[in-house]
C-alpha positions as CSV (number, residue, x, y, z in Angstrom):
1,M,0.0,0.0,0.0
2,N,1.2,3.5,-0.8
3,P,2.5,5.2,2.4
4,I,0.2,8.2,1.7
5,A,-2.9,5.9,1.5
6,S,-1.8,4.3,4.7
7,E,-1.4,7.6,6.5
8,L,-4.8,8.7,5.3
9,N,-6.3,5.4,6.6
10,D,-4.7,5.9,10.0
11,I,-6.2,9.4,10.2
12,I,-9.7,8.1,9.3
13,T,-9.3,5.2,11.8
14,Q,-8.4,7.5,14.6
15,G,-11.5,9.6,13.9
16,N,-13.9,6.7,13.5
17,E,-12.7,3.1,12.9
18,H,-16.2,2.2,11.5
19,I,-15.9,4.7,8.6
20,Y,-12.5,3.1,7.7
21,E,-14.2,-0.3,7.8
22,M,-16.8,0.9,5.3
23,L,-14.2,1.8,2.6
24,S,-13.9,-0.6,-0.3
25,N,-10.6,-2.3,-1.0
26,V,-10.0,0.4,-3.7
27,G,-11.1,3.1,-1.2
28,K,-8.5,1.9,1.3
29,E,-5.8,2.0,-1.4
30,L,-6.8,5.5,-2.7
31,F,-4.7,8.6,-2.0
32,F,-4.0,11.9,-3.6
33,P,-0.6,11.7,-5.2
34,K,2.1,14.2,-4.5
35,G,4.6,13.7,-7.2
36,I,4.2,16.1,-10.2
37,L,1.1,17.8,-8.6
38,S,2.9,18.7,-5.4
39,Q,6.1,19.7,-7.2
40,G,4.0,21.9,-9.5
41,A,2.3,23.5,-6.5
42,E,5.6,24.2,-4.9
43,A,7.0,25.7,-8.1
44,K,3.9,28.0,-8.5
45,E,4.7,29.4,-5.0
46,K,8.5,29.7,-5.3
47,A,9.7,29.5,-8.9
48,H,9.9,33.3,-9.4
49,K,12.3,33.1,-12.4
50,F,11.2,30.1,-14.6
51,N,8.4,27.6,-14.0
52,A,8.7,24.7,-16.3
53,T,6.5,22.3,-14.4
54,I,3.0,22.9,-15.9
55,G,1.5,20.7,-18.5
56,M,-0.1,23.8,-20.1
57,A,1.3,26.3,-22.6
58,T,1.9,30.0,-21.7
59,E,2.8,33.0,-23.8
60,K,4.4,36.1,-22.3
61,G,3.5,34.9,-18.8
62,R,-0.2,34.3,-19.6
63,T,-2.3,31.3,-20.6
64,M,-1.8,30.6,-24.2
65,H,-5.2,30.6,-26.0
66,L,-7.0,31.0,-29.4
67,S,-8.7,34.3,-29.7
68,S,-11.6,32.6,-31.5
69,I,-12.2,30.6,-28.3
70,M,-11.9,33.4,-25.8
71,A,-14.2,35.6,-28.0
72,M,-17.0,33.3,-27.0
73,V,-16.2,33.5,-23.2
74,K,-17.2,36.8,-21.8
75,G,-16.3,37.9,-18.3
76,L,-13.5,35.4,-17.6
77,A,-9.8,35.5,-18.2
78,P,-8.0,32.7,-20.1
79,R,-6.5,31.5,-16.8
80,Q,-10.1,31.1,-15.4
81,A,-11.6,29.5,-18.5
82,L,-8.9,27.3,-20.0
83,T,-6.5,26.1,-17.3
84,Y,-6.8,22.9,-15.3
85,A,-8.8,22.9,-12.2
86,P,-7.5,21.1,-9.1
87,S,-8.9,17.5,-8.7
88,F,-10.7,18.7,-5.6
89,G,-12.4,21.5,-7.6
90,I,-11.6,25.2,-7.2
91,L,-11.7,26.1,-3.6
92,P,-14.0,29.2,-3.8
93,L,-16.7,27.1,-5.5
94,R,-16.3,24.3,-2.9
95,E,-16.7,26.8,0.0
96,T,-19.5,28.6,-1.6
97,W,-21.4,25.4,-2.2
98,R,-20.8,24.2,1.4
99,N,-22.1,27.6,2.7
100,A,-25.2,27.1,0.6
101,L,-25.7,23.6,2.0
102,Y,-26.1,25.1,5.4
103,S,-28.5,27.8,4.2
104,K,-30.6,25.2,2.3
105,N,-30.7,22.6,5.0
106,P,-31.6,24.1,8.4
107,S,-31.0,20.7,10.2
108,L,-27.2,21.1,9.5
109,A,-27.0,24.0,12.0
110,G,-24.2,23.2,14.4
111,K,-23.1,20.1,12.6
112,E,-19.7,19.7,10.8
113,I,-19.4,18.4,7.3
114,S,-16.6,18.1,4.8
115,I,-15.8,20.6,2.1
116,P,-17.5,19.3,-1.1
117,V,-15.3,17.8,-3.7
118,V,-16.3,18.7,-7.3
119,T,-17.2,15.9,-9.7
120,H,-18.1,15.8,-13.4
121,A,-21.8,16.0,-12.3
122,I,-23.6,13.5,-10.1
123,T,-23.3,10.5,-12.4
124,H,-19.5,10.7,-12.1
125,G,-20.0,11.4,-8.3
126,L,-21.9,8.2,-8.0
127,S,-19.1,6.4,-9.8
128,V,-16.5,7.9,-7.5
129,V,-18.6,6.8,-4.5
130,S,-18.9,3.3,-5.9
131,D,-15.1,3.0,-6.4
132,M,-14.4,4.3,-2.9
133,W,-17.1,2.5,-0.9
134,V,-18.5,-0.5,-2.9
135,D,-16.9,-4.0,-3.1
136,P,-18.2,-6.9,-5.3
137,G,-21.0,-8.6,-3.4
138,D,-21.9,-5.6,-1.3
139,V,-25.7,-4.9,-1.0
140,I,-27.2,-1.7,-2.3
141,I,-30.7,-1.0,-1.0
142,L,-33.0,0.8,-3.4
143,P,-36.7,1.2,-4.0
144,D,-38.4,-0.7,-6.8
145,K,-38.9,2.7,-8.6
146,M,-35.3,3.8,-9.3
147,W,-33.0,5.5,-11.9
148,G,-31.8,2.7,-14.2
149,N,-28.2,4.0,-14.3
150,Y,-27.7,2.8,-10.7
151,N,-27.5,-0.7,-12.1
152,L,-24.6,0.2,-14.4
153,I,-22.8,2.1,-11.8
154,F,-23.1,-0.3,-8.9
155,S,-23.9,-3.7,-10.3
156,V,-22.2,-3.9,-13.7
157,R,-19.0,-1.8,-12.8
158,R,-18.5,-2.8,-9.2
159,G,-20.3,-6.2,-8.9
160,A,-22.7,-5.1,-6.1
161,R,-26.1,-6.7,-5.6
162,I,-29.1,-4.4,-5.7
163,V,-31.9,-5.3,-3.3
164,H,-35.3,-3.6,-3.7
165,Y,-38.2,-2.7,-1.4
166,S,-41.5,-1.3,-2.5
167,L,-41.4,2.5,-2.7
168,F,-45.1,3.1,-2.0
169,D,-47.5,1.5,0.4
170,D,-51.2,0.9,-0.2
171,H,-52.0,4.5,0.8
172,G,-49.6,6.2,-1.6
173,K,-47.1,7.0,1.1
174,F,-43.4,6.0,1.5
175,N,-43.4,2.3,2.4
176,L,-41.7,2.6,5.8
177,E,-42.6,-1.0,6.7
178,A,-41.0,-2.4,3.6
179,F,-38.0,-0.2,4.0
180,E,-37.4,-1.3,7.6
181,T,-38.0,-4.9,6.8
182,C,-35.5,-4.8,3.9
183,L,-32.8,-3.1,6.1
184,Q,-33.3,-5.5,8.9
185,S,-33.1,-8.6,6.7
186,Q,-30.0,-7.4,4.8
187,S,-28.1,-6.3,7.8
188,K,-28.5,-9.5,9.8
189,D,-25.3,-11.2,8.6
190,R,-23.5,-8.3,7.0
191,Q,-20.8,-5.9,8.3
192,K,-22.1,-3.2,6.0
193,I,-25.1,-2.2,4.0
194,I,-25.4,0.7,1.5
195,V,-28.7,2.6,1.3
196,M,-29.5,4.9,-1.6
197,L,-32.0,7.7,-0.9
198,N,-33.1,9.6,-4.0
199,F,-35.6,12.5,-3.3
200,P,-37.1,13.9,-5.4
201,N,-37.3,10.4,-6.8
202,N,-36.5,9.6,-10.4
203,P,-38.8,8.4,-12.0
204,T,-41.8,9.1,-9.8
205,G,-41.2,12.7,-8.6
206,Y,-41.9,11.7,-5.0
207,T,-40.3,13.4,-2.0
208,V,-41.0,12.1,1.5
209,S,-42.7,14.2,4.2
210,P,-40.7,15.5,7.2
211,G,-42.3,12.8,9.4
212,E,-41.3,10.1,6.9
213,A,-37.8,11.4,6.7
214,D,-37.5,11.3,10.5
215,R,-38.7,7.7,10.5
216,I,-36.2,6.7,7.7
217,V,-33.4,8.2,9.8
218,E,-34.5,6.4,12.9
219,I,-34.7,3.0,11.0
220,M,-31.2,3.5,9.7
221,E,-29.9,4.6,13.1
222,K,-31.4,1.6,14.7
223,V,-29.6,-0.8,12.3
224,A,-26.3,1.0,13.0
225,Q,-26.9,0.7,16.8
226,K,-27.2,-3.1,16.4
227,G,-23.7,-3.3,15.0
228,T,-24.0,-3.0,11.2
229,N,-22.2,-0.2,9.4
230,V,-24.6,1.8,7.3
231,L,-23.5,3.9,4.4
232,A,-26.3,6.4,3.5
233,V,-26.0,7.9,0.1
234,T,-28.4,10.7,-0.8
235,D,-28.8,11.4,-4.5
236,D,-30.1,14.9,-4.4
237,A,-30.0,15.6,-8.1
238,Y,-33.3,17.4,-8.1
239,F,-32.9,19.2,-4.8
240,G,-35.0,22.3,-4.2
241,L,-37.8,21.5,-6.7
242,F,-40.3,20.8,-4.0
243,Y,-43.8,21.9,-5.0
244,E,-46.1,20.9,-2.2
245,D,-46.3,21.5,1.6
246,D,-46.1,17.7,2.3
247,A,-42.6,17.4,0.9
248,I,-39.6,17.9,3.1
249,K,-37.7,21.0,2.0
250,E,-34.2,19.8,2.9
251,S,-32.1,16.8,2.3
252,I,-32.3,13.8,4.5
253,F,-28.5,14.1,4.6
254,A,-28.9,16.9,7.1
255,R,-30.8,14.7,9.5
256,L,-28.3,11.8,9.2
257,V,-25.1,13.7,10.0
258,G,-23.6,12.8,13.3
259,R,-26.3,10.3,14.4
260,D,-24.2,7.3,15.1
261,P,-20.5,6.2,14.7
262,R,-21.6,3.4,12.4
263,L,-23.6,5.7,10.2
264,L,-21.9,7.7,7.4
265,A,-23.9,10.0,5.2
266,I,-22.7,11.0,1.7
267,K,-24.4,13.8,-0.1
268,L,-24.4,13.9,-3.9
269,D,-25.9,17.0,-5.5
270,G,-24.9,19.5,-8.1
271,A,-25.6,22.7,-10.1
272,T,-26.7,20.4,-13.0
273,K,-30.4,20.4,-12.1
274,E,-30.5,22.9,-9.2
275,N,-29.1,25.7,-11.3
276,F,-30.4,24.5,-14.7
277,V,-26.9,23.9,-16.2
278,W,-27.1,20.3,-17.3
279,G,-24.2,20.4,-19.8
280,L,-21.8,22.2,-17.5
281,R,-21.6,18.9,-15.6
282,I,-20.8,20.2,-12.1
283,G,-21.6,18.0,-9.1
284,F,-20.4,17.6,-5.5
285,I,-19.6,14.9,-3.0
286,T,-20.0,15.9,0.7
287,Y,-19.5,13.7,3.8
288,G,-21.3,13.9,7.1
289,G,-20.1,11.5,9.8
290,F,-19.5,11.0,13.5
291,F,-15.9,11.5,14.6
292,K,-14.1,11.4,17.9
293,G,-12.7,14.9,18.7
294,D,-11.9,17.3,15.8
295,S,-13.5,16.2,12.5
296,E,-11.2,18.4,10.3
297,K,-8.4,15.8,9.8
298,P,-10.6,12.8,9.0
299,Y,-12.8,14.9,6.7
300,D,-9.6,16.1,5.0
301,A,-8.4,12.5,4.6
302,L,-11.7,11.6,3.0
303,E,-11.5,14.6,0.7
304,K,-8.0,13.5,-0.4
305,K,-9.1,10.0,-1.2
306,T,-12.1,11.4,-3.1
307,A,-9.8,13.7,-5.0
308,G,-7.5,10.8,-5.7
309,A,-10.5,8.9,-7.2
310,V,-11.3,12.0,-9.4
311,R,-7.7,12.3,-10.4
312,G,-7.5,8.6,-11.4
313,S,-10.7,8.8,-13.5
314,I,-11.1,12.2,-15.2
315,S,-8.3,14.2,-13.6
316,S,-10.6,17.2,-12.8
317,A,-13.9,18.7,-13.7
318,S,-14.1,21.6,-16.2
319,H,-12.5,24.8,-14.8
320,L,-14.7,26.9,-17.1
321,S,-17.9,25.2,-15.9
322,Q,-16.8,25.8,-12.3
323,E,-16.1,29.4,-12.8
324,I,-19.4,30.0,-14.5
325,V,-21.3,28.3,-11.7
326,L,-19.3,30.3,-9.1
327,K,-19.9,33.6,-10.8
328,S,-23.6,32.9,-11.1
329,M,-23.9,31.9,-7.4
330,Q,-22.1,35.2,-6.5
331,S,-24.5,37.3,-8.6
332,E,-26.9,39.6,-6.9
333,T,-29.8,38.2,-9.0
334,Y,-29.0,34.5,-8.4
335,R,-31.8,33.9,-5.9
336,S,-34.4,35.7,-7.9
337,E,-33.4,34.0,-11.1
338,K,-33.7,30.6,-9.5
339,M,-37.1,31.5,-7.9
340,E,-38.4,32.5,-11.3
341,K,-37.5,29.1,-12.9
342,F,-38.8,27.3,-9.8
343,L,-42.2,28.9,-10.1
344,I,-42.4,27.9,-13.8
345,M,-41.7,24.3,-12.8
346,K,-44.2,24.4,-10.0
347,E,-46.9,25.7,-12.3
348,R,-46.3,22.8,-14.7
349,A,-46.5,20.3,-11.8
350,Q,-49.7,21.8,-10.6
351,E,-51.2,21.8,-14.1
352,V,-50.4,18.1,-14.4
353,K,-52.1,17.5,-11.1
354,R,-55.2,19.5,-12.3
355,V,-55.4,17.6,-15.6
356,L,-55.1,14.2,-14.1
357,E,-58.0,14.8,-11.7
358,D,-60.3,14.2,-14.7
359,L,-62.2,10.9,-13.9
360,K,-62.1,9.8,-17.5
361,Y,-58.5,8.7,-17.1
362,Q,-59.2,6.4,-14.2
363,E,-60.0,3.5,-16.5
364,A,-56.6,3.9,-18.3
365,W,-54.1,4.4,-15.5
366,D,-53.3,5.1,-11.9
367,V,-51.0,8.0,-11.0
368,Y,-48.0,7.4,-8.7
369,P,-47.7,10.1,-6.0
370,F,-45.6,13.1,-7.1
371,N,-44.9,16.4,-5.4
372,S,-41.4,17.5,-6.7
373,G,-38.7,17.1,-9.2
374,Y,-38.9,16.7,-13.0
375,F,-41.1,13.6,-13.5
376,M,-44.3,11.8,-12.7
377,C,-45.3,8.2,-13.6
378,L,-48.5,6.6,-14.9
379,N,-49.2,3.0,-13.9
380,L,-51.1,1.6,-16.9
381,K,-54.1,-0.7,-16.4
382,T,-55.0,-2.1,-19.8
383,V,-51.9,-2.0,-22.1
384,E,-48.2,-2.5,-21.7
385,A,-45.9,0.5,-21.5
386,E,-43.4,-0.3,-24.2
387,P,-46.0,-1.0,-27.0
388,L,-47.8,2.2,-26.0
389,R,-44.5,4.2,-26.0
390,V,-43.7,3.1,-29.5
391,H,-47.3,3.7,-30.7
392,L,-47.4,7.2,-29.3
393,L,-44.0,8.0,-30.9
394,E,-44.8,6.6,-34.3
395,K,-48.5,7.7,-34.7
396,Y,-48.6,11.0,-32.7
397,G,-45.0,12.1,-32.4
398,V,-45.1,12.0,-28.6
399,G,-42.0,10.8,-26.8
400,L,-42.2,9.3,-23.3
401,I,-40.2,6.7,-21.3
402,S,-41.5,3.2,-20.6
403,L,-40.3,1.6,-17.4
404,G,-41.0,-2.1,-16.8
405,K,-44.2,-3.7,-18.0
406,A,-46.7,-1.0,-16.9
407,D,-45.0,2.3,-15.9
408,L,-44.8,5.3,-18.3
409,R,-42.7,8.2,-17.2
410,V,-43.6,11.8,-18.1
411,A,-41.0,14.6,-17.8
412,F,-43.2,17.6,-17.2
413,S,-40.0,19.6,-16.8
414,C,-39.9,19.9,-20.6
415,L,-43.6,20.6,-21.2
416,E,-45.1,24.0,-21.5
417,K,-48.0,24.4,-19.1
418,E,-50.5,24.9,-22.0
419,D,-49.4,21.6,-23.6
420,V,-50.1,19.4,-20.6
421,Q,-53.8,18.7,-21.4
422,E,-53.1,17.8,-24.9
423,L,-50.3,15.4,-23.9
424,F,-52.4,13.4,-21.5
425,D,-55.3,13.4,-23.9
426,T,-53.0,12.0,-26.6
427,V,-51.7,9.3,-24.2
428,F,-55.3,8.4,-23.4
429,Q,-56.2,8.2,-27.1
430,G,-53.1,6.0,-27.7
431,I,-54.3,3.6,-25.1
432,K,-57.8,3.5,-26.7
433,D,-56.1,2.7,-30.1
434,L,-54.2,-0.3,-28.6
435,E,-57.3,-1.6,-26.8
436,Q,-59.2,-2.0,-30.1
């Protein structure tokens, strides 16, 4: 094992031995290399005459660039737009995002969390988490309504086994009983379980209530107290898009931090959906755990391992994207701009609710509960989802996503409010066509 990795492991173990136990074999081996990176950092600080360490080109002391490129980038210097970012991400953005986490999640007050590490959006963040914390054969607990890419990330790439519980109970609420039963059964003979929490949920658009969130945390804490290490990963891709009073307005991550030595929370979020910058691909990984004494050193060790995983996969996320997101968050109009877009999304969700109240649709489908996010799902009663999807596309030019045998996902995020009625009437007609 590399001496740097060994040193980081010792720091984590001293802070909380159970968190060290949760690391995958790869995670235990990970470190942030010194080598060229540290030598380059030293040179940047001390090489006042010549600095010939950087794998970039300069011209007259400035970042070399094409004028045709920089002509398209307004408000940023070449060194901000074109140079490599650190594998950790640029520090001002990391600190700004952490400050925002505290303001958006009141339950974090008085709790210590790591400085977020920047990833190439949340999908890459999940892959980094998988490398660091998932071994072949590990169990990943997910609801039966889940984003399909989890399978590629955890099962195909890392050899983990996904175990499902039913997301909804018979009353259209989060199925706390099924969740608890699943965690209890999977933790009986295991040293570690990994629980993925994705709210707003993709594909259903459901977010739990504050009471449901409290109970979820209690169930996970109870499992930890019985001696099983619990890794709680919150995929908060659609965070903030909460449209109804019954939805919790903060991440469950905030309630999980510091609850038990055997419980580690990892928050995955990003500007991707929150700030409507999908193609900029900026995400974050943040840790919230229970440590003996000062948490700064073990958090720093986890950040270095995470940055090592980033370094070993993509090197670093786009510097240009990070600067754009940072400058936007520092803008005086940032909050008002976000509120304007939130209200548009909320109006669309409310229009979907209004349209689907029409009793004529009851013969064709049930509607899974939704109160947030980008999506909602129909549970078809009389036809299968995939034939309907193809029929709608070919006859009516309507594109939707089929999931399993009976579920059809509608992304109202990309529907104008005035088009909602026509869309569902068309789906209804498509079902009638297939029934004939």
